[in-house]
C-alpha positions, 0 to 999 in steps of 0.5 A, spaced: 456 490 538 453 497 535 453 500 528 459 504 529 464 498 531 461 494 526 461 499 520 469 500 522 470 493 522 467 492 515 471 498 512 477 495 515 477 488 513 474 490 506 480 496 505 485 491 507 483 486 503 483 490 497 489 493 498 493 486 498 492 487 490 493 495 489 501 495 491 502 488 486 498 492 481 503 498 481 509 494 482 508 488 477 506 492 471 512 496 471 516 490 471 512 487 466 513 494 462 521 494 463 521 487 461 518 488 454 522 494 453 528 490 454 525 485 449 523 491 444 530 494 444 534 487 444 530 483 440 531 477 445 525 473 446 526 471 453 524 478 455 518 477 451 516 470 454 518 474 461 513 480 459 508 474 458 509 470 464 509 476 469 503 479 465 499 473 466 500 474 473 499 481 473 492 480 470 489 475 475 491 480 481 488 486 477 482 483 476 481 481 483 483 488 485 477 491 481 472 486 484 474 488 491 475 495 490 468 496 487 465 494 494 469 500 497 464 505 494 458 502 496 460 502 503 461 510 503 453 510 501 451 505 506 455 505 512 458 512 512 452 516 509 454 522 514 461 522 512 459 522 505 455 528 505 460 532 509 466 530 504 462 529 498 464 536 495 471 535 496 471 527 494 467 528 488 472 531 483 478 527 485 474 520 485 471 522 478 477 524 475 480 517 477 474 513 475 473 517 468 480 518 466 485 514 470 482 507 471 479 507 464 486 509 461 489 503 465 483 498 463 483 501 455 490 500 454 491 494 458 485 490 453 490 493 447 496 490 450 492 483 452 490 482 445 495 486 441 501 481 441 503 480 434 498 484 431 500 491 433 507 494 431 512 492 437 513 500 439 505 501 439 504 495 443 510 497 448 507 504 449 500 500 451 503 497 457 507 504 459 500 507 458 497 502 463 503 504 468 501 511 467 494 510 468 495 505 475 500 511 478 495 516 476 489 512 479 493 512 486 495 519 485 487 521 485 485 516 490 491 519 495 488 526 494 482 524 497 485 520 503 490 526 504 484 531 505 482 526 511 489 527 514 491 534 512 484 538 510 486 543 505 482 547 500 475 548 503 470 552 507 465 549 512 458 551 509 451 548 512 455 543 516 459 540 510 466 541 507 466 545 500 471 545 496 474 552 494 481 551 492 482 545 487 489 547 486 490 546 494 488 539 494 493 537 489 498 540 492 496 538 499 503 537 503 501 530 505 499 528 498 507 529 496 510 525 502 504 520 502 504 518 494 511 517 493 511 512 499 505 508 496 508 508 489 515 505 492 512 500 496 508 498 490 514 497 486 517 493 492 511 489 492 512 487 485 519 486 485 519 481 491 513 477 488 518 476 481 524 475 486 520 470 490 517 466 484 523 466 480 527 463 486 522 458 487 522 456 480 530 456 480 529 451 486 525 446 483 529 447 477 524 449 472 525 447 464 525 455 463 531 457 467 533 462 463 527 466 464 527 465 471 534 467 472 533 474 468 527 475 472 530 474 479 536 479 476 531 484 475 527 483 481 533 483 486 535 490 483 528 493 483 527 490 490 534 493 492 532 500 489 525 500 491 526 498 499 531 503 500 527 509 497 521 506 501 525 507 507 527 514 505 520 517 503 517 514 509 522 517 514 520 524 510 513 522 511 514 521 518 517 528 519 511 531 516 507 527 520 510 530 527 508 537 525 501 535 522 499 529 526 503 529 532 498 525 536 499 519 531 507 519 532 506 520 540 502 514 539 506 510 535 512 511 540 508 510 546 510 517 548 506 519 554 509 526 556 513 531 551 520 530 551 526 534 549 530 531 546 526 525 545 528 518 546 526 512 541 522 506 543 525 500 541 520 496 546 515 498 550 509 495 554 505 501 557 498 501 561 494 505 556 489 507 562 494 510 566 498 512 560 505 510 563 510 505 561 510 498 565 517 496 561 521 500 556 527 500 552 529 506 549 535 509 545 536 516 548 535 522 543 534 518 537 527 520 536 529 528 536 534 526 531 530 522 526 524 528 527 529 534 526 535 531 524 539 534 530 540 531 537 535 536 540 527 538 539 521 537 543 516 531 541 509 533 544 507 527 548 500 524 549 498 527 555 500 534 553 496 533 546 490 531 549 490 537 554 491 541 548 486 538 544 481 538 549 482 546 549 482 546 542 476 542 540 472 541 546 471 535 551 473 528 549 478 523 548 483 524 543 488 519 544 488 513 538 489 506 540 496 506 542 498 499 542 495 498 535 499 504 533 505 502 536 506 495 534 503 496 527 509 502 526 514 497 528 511 491 524 512 496 518 519 498 519 521 491 521 518 489 514 522 494 511 528 493 514 528 485 512 526 487 505 533 491 505 537 486 508 534 480 503 534 484 497 541 486 498 543 479 500 540 476 494 543 481 489 550 480 492 549 472 491 547 474 484 553 478 482 557 473 484 553 468 480 552 463 486 544 464 487 542 458 483 547 454 487 545 457 494 539 452 495 538 455 502 537 462 499 532 460 494 528 456 499 527 463 503 526 468 498 519 465 496 517 467 503 520 474 503 514 475 498 510 476 505 514 482 507 511 488 503 504 485 504 506 485 512 509 492 511 503 495 507 498 493 511 501 495 517 503 502 515 495 503 513 493 500 519 498 505 523 495 511 518 488 510 519 488 507 526 493 513 529 488 518 526 482 516 531 478 519 533 478 523 527 475 521 520 477 527 517 482 530 522 480 536 526 473 536 522 469 530 523 469 525 528 469 517 526 463 517 530 459 522 527 460 519 520 456 513 520 449 512 517 444 514 522 439 510 519 443 503 518 442 498 524 447 494 527 443 488 524 444 490 517 451 492 517 453 485 521 449 481 515 453 485 510 459 484 514 458 477 514 457 476 506 463 480 504 467 476 509 465 470 506 465 473 499 472 475 500 474 469 503 472 465 496 476 470 492 482 469 496 482 462 495 481 463 487 486 468 487 491 463 491 489 458 486 490 461 480 497 465 482 499 458 484 497 455 478 500 460 473 506 461 477 509 454 478 514 451 474 513 449 467 514 442 465 516 444 458 519 451 456 514 456 454 514 456 446 512 461 441 506 466 442 500 462 442 500 459 449 502 465 453 497 469 449 491 464 450 493 464 457 493 471 458 486 472 455 483 466 459 486 469 465 483 476 464 
């Protein structure tokens, strides 16, 4: 195993693990803010207890996200020094703004929200949690500016072997950003919604003493899950159409489309031979891929073989085909998880509208498992996004093999990989333990403010 392969494994493991926490942060904080808004407007203490209960779980997740996110920055300097040197002038501004503005805004007002219960006026306390929501979304925006540059480089010039920024406005108006950012945000909201819905269903199934809290939480979770899941599909479709224009090789790999087609068929199931670039077995829907790509039953979709030949002429000799099997199946896992989310949320909302959710034990038993759906979809989506871009680390500008640190040996990377994997495993155990502990059914209804507030502080 060489340094490049180990560095890629380390970055993949730490990034995917960190991203387990990011979508839940984005979605759960929004739901907590909505719950507290209803409390402030209605004066109903149930919604106050809801905001405190789900806020406690949000804090556990937030703390884990911060701890795992710090490792990401170290890897840029240690394992990917050549890459950092190449994009440093581009990434410096958005990542600095994310840390100095968005993250500190989020953290500062989160602290005010934690310790401000019954000390601040209701409106001021509510404003604090909405500023946390704004900070969380803003943080994602600046980070995705950096990632979008890797997908679709804009606003730069090449000078002395480095990409140097010449147009900051081009970075924040990058077309890839404005299809990627809504997809990430809506996926995060869906993650938070299914988290609330699944835990609420479990508590209702176990007949928690505070059934009113979980009944209302399930309603908010189900409505949000329906809206967010449908929006994820819509903005994801828009992102895929953009990707066909800017990264056609990624879409060709996601469809195992070896040769260009007009109109192009959509693959339902394909077993292919990557070496010979041919189908072994395939079930396809004629013309559907062109319909999805161009909103009409015609339109040419470039195939892998044609794109490979084109890229050899454009960039020079080399293999420009990403791992097709990983890209193909991760795309289907993402789409499948999304369709399952829509179906599960609509079914739950139907039973809620009929007042039958509490009596439908089989559905209450299933819903906790649906918490995994957005996590599967989020992880598969990012795997497709990053693996499907290979062999580029910055599309069209820098190959992944060129980004690894030239002075770091395989032994050092392997050691840090094992250390991080072990540490993250321990953090995973701690995270699951804390979430289960604070999400399990309460023996007695949560009363007053002191118990939730103390628990919030302890978790933080």
